[in-house]
C-alpha positions in Angstrom: -4.6 5.3 16.2 -4.2 7.5 13.2 -5.1 7.2 9.5 -2.5 6.3 7.0 -2.5 7.9 3.6 -1.9 5.4 0.8 -1.0 6.8 -2.6 -0.7 4.7 -5.8 2.7 5.9 -7.1 3.0 3.6 -10.1 1.4 0.6 -11.8 4.0 -1.5 -13.7 4.3 -4.5 -16.0 7.5 -6.5 -16.3 7.3 -7.2 -20.0 10.0 -9.8 -20.0 8.3 -11.9 -17.3 4.8 -11.2 -18.7 5.9 -12.5 -22.1 7.4 -15.6 -20.5 4.7 -16.4 -17.9 1.7 -14.2 -18.4 -1.5 -14.8 -20.4 -1.8 -13.2 -23.8 -2.6 -9.5 -23.6 -1.7 -9.1 -19.9 -1.5 -5.4 -18.9 -0.7 -3.5 -15.8 -3.1 -3.9 -12.9 -6.6 -3.0 -13.9 -7.8 -2.3 -10.3 -5.4 0.4 -9.2 -4.6 3.7 -11.0 -1.6 6.0 -10.5 -2.6 8.9 -8.3 -5.4 7.1 -6.4 -5.5 8.0 -2.7 -6.9 5.9 0.1 -6.9 6.3 3.9 -6.6 3.3 6.2 -5.9 2.2 9.7 -6.6 -1.4 10.8 -9.1 -2.2 7.9 -8.7 -2.4 4.2 -10.2 0.7 2.5 -13.2 0.3 0.2 -12.2 -0.3 -3.4 -8.6 -1.4 -2.4 -7.3 -4.7 -3.9 -7.4 -7.6 -1.5 -4.0 -9.0 -2.6 -2.3 -5.6 -2.4 -3.8 -5.1 1.1 -2.3 -8.4 2.3 1.1 -7.2 1.1 1.1 -3.7 2.7 -1.2 -3.9 5.8 1.6 -4.5 8.3 3.2 -1.2 7.3 -0.1 0.6 7.5 -0.7 -0.9 10.9 2.7 0.1 12.1 2.3 3.7 10.9 -1.2 3.9 12.2 0.1 3.0 15.7 3.0 5.5 15.9 5.9 4.1 13.8 6.1 7.6 12.2 8.5 8.6 15.0 11.2 6.4 13.5 12.4 5.3 10.1 11.8 1.7 9.2 14.6 -0.9 9.3 17.2 1.1 11.3 17.2 3.9 8.7 18.7 1.9 5.9 15.5 1.7 3.7 13.5 5.0 3.6 15.1 8.3 4.6 11.9 10.0 5.8 10.2 9.1 9.1 6.6 8.2 8.7 6.9 7.0 5.1 7.1 3.5 3.6 7.3 2.6 -0.1 5.7 -0.8 -0.7 4.4 -2.9 -3.5 1.8 -5.6 -4.0 3.0 -9.1 -4.5 2.0 -9.5 -8.2 5.4 -10.5 -9.7 4.3 -9.7 -13.3 2.5 -6.4 -12.7 3.3 -4.9 -9.2 1.7 -1.7 -8.0 3.9 0.6 -6.0 2.4 2.5 -3.0 3.6 5.3 -0.8 2.3 5.1 2.8 2.4 8.2 5.0 1.5 8.6 8.6 -1.0 11.4 9.1 -2.5 13.4 12.0 -6.0 12.3 11.2 -7.5 10.4 14.1 -9.1 7.1 13.3 -12.5 6.1 14.5 -13.4 2.5 14.8 -16.7 1.8 13.0 -18.1 -0.9 15.3 -21.8 -1.8 15.3 -22.7 -4.4 17.8 -24.6 -7.4 16.5 
């Protein structure tokens, strides 16, 4: 298994939807910042949003286990093998992530109880 590089490409705010459905003063995601980089494999990285992880972990898992050899979805989504562009599931202020397969070998941190 290999590490996957997760880069925060963009934090957004859908102003139209936020005005209609959001609380007063809603802003883009306060947890994630453009340019942040995380490395992951099977586990959520420290400091990473729980909800965002739920939205992207299946792509991280696939890339960590060798999906970088092919492009996702029969080549009709992302043109570059080993890359996925995903977002969290916040409909008012989604965060956009770039996931990249790396050559960094992952070590499982397992401490028996």
